[in-house]
N, C-alpha and C positions, 0 to 999 in steps of 0.2 A: 298425539290424541285426535280423535276423531270428531263430527259432531253429537254422537250418542253421550258418548262419557261428560260431551259440554253438558247437553243437556237431563243429564241421570244428576250433575251437579246441582246443578238450577235448579231442581227440582227437589233435593234434598233442601237447599237453600230455605226455601219453599213452607219445608216439613218444619221447619228449625226453624232456632232464634236466631239460628248463621248468619249476621250482614254485610260478610267479608268474605271470599277465599282470592287464592296464589296461589299456583302454580310456574315452577319455569322446569321447562324441558328440552334439549338443544337448541332448536332453531324457535320454539313456542313459548311468550311472555303470556301470562292470563290474568286477567284480577277482575274478579267480578263483587262489584258491590251493590247492596242495595239496604235503601232504606227506608222502611212498611209506610213509615209515617205519611213519606214523600210518593211514593211512586206505586203507581195502580199496574200491572204487568196485563201487559193486550199482545194477543197474538198475530207477528207479523204477515204480511201478504203477498211479501216479495218470496222468490222462489228464494230455497240454500240450496250453495254452490259450493263442494270445499274448495275453499283455495287455500294455502298459507299465512297463515297470523301477523301482520311486522307487527316491530314496537311502534307503541304510537313515539311522535319526532317528539320533543321536549317542545315546553312550551313556556313564554315567559309568563312570571308572574304579575297578573294587571300592579297597574301603577296606583298607588292609594289615591282617593280624591285630595282632594287639599282645596277641597271651596274654605272661601274664609267664612260665611255664614248660611251652616248645615240648618236644613230643614229637621227638627225635631220627631216629624210624622215622615221624615223620608226611608226608605226599609228596601234592605238591596234583596230578590228572590233569585237566590244560589242555585246550581244543579247540586242535585243530591246522588247523584254518579258519572263515571267519562261514560257519553258516547258520542250521537249527530243530533244537534237542536233543530227540529224541526215546528213551526210556527199554525202550523195546522195540520189536520189528521191525513188529508190528504193533498195533493200535488191541484188537484181543483177547487177543494174549500175555501173558504178565506177562514182566515186567520183564527184564532182563538181567542185570540187578544191583540192591540192595537195602541197606540198612543192615545191618552184619555178617555179608553176604558174601566168601565168600575168592577173591581171584583169582587168577591166572595170568598172569607178561608178555605170552602169549596170548590172554589172554581178552576176549572184545568186552564191552563195558561198555555201550555205546551204541549211537547212530546219529546222526551229524549229516547231515540231507540240505540242499546247496549247489546251486542249477539244475535241482535236480528229481531229482539222483545222491542215493542212498544211501550212503552213507558210514561202517562199522563201522568206531567208535577201540577200540583193541586197550588197552589196561593198560599193558601196557608193564614194571612189577615187578610180584613177587609181597606178596602184602601181604592185606589185610581190609579192607572200605571201611568208612569210621568216619562220615563225612556227606555227603552228598547236598546240591552248592552250584544246580542250575537246577531247575526246574517241566521238566517234560514239553510239545513242544511252543512252549519261550521260546528268542527267539532269542540264537544266540548268538556273540561276536566271539574276532577271531585271541586267542589266546592266554588267554583266559578259563579261570580254576578249576571244574572242571562234579563233582568231587569229592576231600576230604579220604580220601587213608588208611593205611593203619598196615604201613608194610612189617616185612616179616618172614625 
């Protein structure tokens, strides 16, 4: 499978209601997931190189939070896709959010890069960021917690 075929699959997903695609060939396993409520594709400015795609390393599930007094207003922003987490639009830019940042339902909180496509992730709720759960440049899985915030 070459880059042209992958781009065709992504274009097909954009034009249809398809939210998940998976294919397995010889040494390649490709899985593309999207959730149009959470992600807005943005063209990447990085050069595209044809390289073999390695299977992602298994990731242990995040341990369940067992705080004795959970705040009823505490929410978690989760990753809507598999990819690489970035706190800012470029290495030179300031982060979208930090601990203490107030966010609105349409506030961009981070970018997740998947298949050389930059996807802006929005908060979906009004609140204040209370904890960063992922480091810049870290690989993330679908549904992995990214931030904790206190709803307001």
